[in-house]
C-alpha positions in Angstrom: -5.8 9.6 10.1 -7.7 7.7 7.5 -7.4 3.5 7.7 -8.7 1.5 4.5 -9.0 -2.3 4.5 -7.7 -3.1 1.3 -9.7 -6.9 0.9 -8.5 -8.8 -2.3 -11.5 -10.6 -3.4 -11.5 -14.9 -2.1 -11.2 -17.2 -4.3 -13.5 -17.1 -7.7 -15.1 -19.4 -9.9 -13.5 -18.4 -13.2 -16.0 -16.9 -16.1 -14.5 -14.9 -18.9 -16.8 -12.3 -17.6 -15.3 -10.2 -15.1 -18.5 -8.6 -13.6 -20.1 -11.3 -13.2 -18.0 -13.9 -11.9 -19.1 -15.4 -8.5 -16.9 -16.7 -5.4 -16.4 -20.4 -5.8 -17.6 -22.5 -2.6 -14.4 -22.0 -0.9 -14.4 -18.4 -1.4 -18.1 -18.2 -0.4 -17.1 -20.4 2.9 -14.0 -17.6 3.5 -16.5 -14.7 3.8 -17.9 -15.3 7.2 -14.1 -15.1 8.7 -13.1 -11.8 7.0 -16.7 -11.0 8.5 -15.2 -11.6 11.5 -11.9 -9.7 11.2 -13.5 -6.8 9.5 -16.0 -6.9 12.5 -13.1 -6.1 15.3 -11.8 -3.0 13.2 -14.8 -0.8 14.0 -15.2 -0.1 10.3 -18.1 2.5 9.3 -18.0 2.3 5.2 -17.5 -0.6 2.8 -17.1 0.0 -0.8 -15.9 -1.9 -3.6 -15.4 -2.7 -7.2 -18.2 -3.2 -9.3 -17.5 -7.1 -9.7 -19.4 -9.3 -8.0 -16.7 -11.8 -6.3 -15.4 -8.4 -5.1 -19.1 -7.1 -3.8 -19.8 -10.8 -2.6 -16.6 -10.3 -0.1 -17.2 -7.6 1.5 -21.4 -7.4 1.7 -20.8 -9.5 4.9 -19.4 -6.6 7.0 -22.1 -4.1 4.9 -24.6 -6.3 6.3 -23.3 -6.5 9.6 -23.1 -2.7 10.0 -25.9 -2.1 8.1 -25.0 0.0 5.0 -24.8 -0.8 1.5 -21.8 -1.3 -0.7 -21.0 1.6 -2.5 -19.7 0.5 -6.0 -16.4 2.6 -7.3 -16.0 1.5 -11.0 -12.2 3.0 -10.4 -11.4 -0.3 -8.1 -12.4 -2.7 -10.7 -9.3 -5.1 -11.4 -7.1 -4.1 -14.6 -7.5 -5.0 -17.5 -4.8 -7.1 -18.5 -6.0 -7.9 -22.1 -9.1 -8.0 -24.4 -8.5 -12.0 -25.3 -7.3 -14.5 -22.3 -3.6 -14.4 -22.2 -1.6 -17.8 -23.4 0.6 -17.7 -20.5 -0.7 -15.6 -17.8 2.7 -15.6 -15.7 4.4 -14.2 -19.0 1.8 -11.6 -19.7 2.2 -10.3 -16.0 5.6 -10.0 -15.6 6.0 -8.2 -18.8 3.2 -5.4 -17.5 5.5 -5.7 -14.1 8.6 -5.4 -16.0 7.9 -2.4 -18.1 4.6 0.0 -16.4 4.1 1.9 -20.0 3.8 -1.5 -21.6 -0.2 -3.0 -22.5 -1.6 -5.7 -23.9 -4.0 -6.0 -26.8 -7.1 -3.9 -25.3 -4.7 -4.0 -21.8 -4.3 -1.7 -19.2 -0.8 -0.7 -18.8 0.7 -0.5 -15.2 0.7 3.4 -15.4 -2.8 3.7 -16.9 -4.3 1.2 -14.0 -2.6 2.6 -11.3 -3.6 6.2 -12.4 -7.2 5.1 -12.2 -7.2 3.3 -8.7 -5.4 5.9 -7.3 -7.6 8.5 -8.3 -10.0 6.3 -6.2 -8.3 5.7 -2.9 -7.4 9.6 -3.0 -11.1 10.6 -3.6 -11.8 8.2 -0.5 -9.3 9.7 1.6 -10.2 13.5 1.1 -13.8 12.5 1.2 -13.8 10.5 4.2 -10.5 11.6 6.1 -10.7 10.5 9.8 -13.1 7.3 9.0 -12.9 3.6 8.7 -13.3 1.8 5.3 -13.3 -1.5 3.9 -12.3 -2.1 0.2 -13.3 -5.2 -1.8 -10.8 -5.1 -4.6 -8.8 -6.9 -6.8 -5.0 -8.3 -5.9 -3.5 -6.3 -8.7 -5.3 -3.4 -8.9 -4.5 -3.0 -4.8 -1.0 -3.6 -5.1 -0.4 -1.0 -8.2 -2.2 1.7 -5.6 0.0 0.3 -2.6 2.7 0.8 -5.3 1.6 4.2 -6.0 2.3 5.2 -2.0 6.0 2.6 -1.3 7.7 1.1 -4.6 8.1 -2.2 -2.3 4.9 -3.3 -3.2 5.5 -4.7 -6.8 5.5 -7.9 -8.5 7.0 -10.3 -5.8 4.9 -8.9 -3.4 1.9 -9.5 -5.5 2.7 -13.5 -6.5 2.5 -13.5 -2.4 -1.1 -12.9 -2.4 -3.2 -15.0 -0.6 -6.9 -14.9 -1.9 -8.9 -13.8 0.1 -6.0 -11.7 1.9 -6.7 -8.4 4.1 -4.5 -5.4 4.4 -5.0 -2.4 7.0 -3.4 0.7 5.4 -3.1 3.7 7.2 -3.1 7.2 5.8 -2.1 10.6 7.3 -4.1 12.6 4.8 -2.7 11.2 1.4 1.0 9.9 3.2 0.7 6.1 4.1 2.0 5.8 7.4 1.6 1.6 7.7 0.6 -1.2 6.1 -0.7 -4.3 8.6 -1.9 -7.6 7.3 -4.8 -8.8 9.0 -5.1 -12.2 7.1 -3.5 -16.1 6.5 -5.1 -19.1 5.7 -6.3 -19.9 9.2 -8.0 -16.4 9.4 -6.1 -14.2 11.6 -2.5 -12.9 11.4 
């Protein structure tokens, strides 16, 4: 069995630059709680989206186990549109209603999911039997989970916390179990 810990980044301070957007004060305050939860899980490898907020969210566990955060470009958040959406909720609803639809300059669910799943399958192949923390984002995380089980969709995405942690167990490429490890108090 391989266990992936999908760690949705903590709260961030909005900037238009996806790459450098940092955690907010609240988000940075959640990192020790995230690290504490993950420290009980015998994490062996830490990977992340290349976006700063995702890296910052899992940096604590990487430091604790004495490893670098391995950056994987395909784990970055889906590009919804090149310009900020006038109505984010409407924009998100549209791409979930039609998985092949993409806004100007954005990725459809199908395209983003394919990219994210490619990264997950590579991790499952290369690190079979390991416990891997993954610094990720809400939408791409749900798209990846949705590939393995379609009960993870738009409604699930809307109910995510920021941060959030899901322990996801695989037998090779087959999803076996998904368990939530986070709530606002820090543990489930």
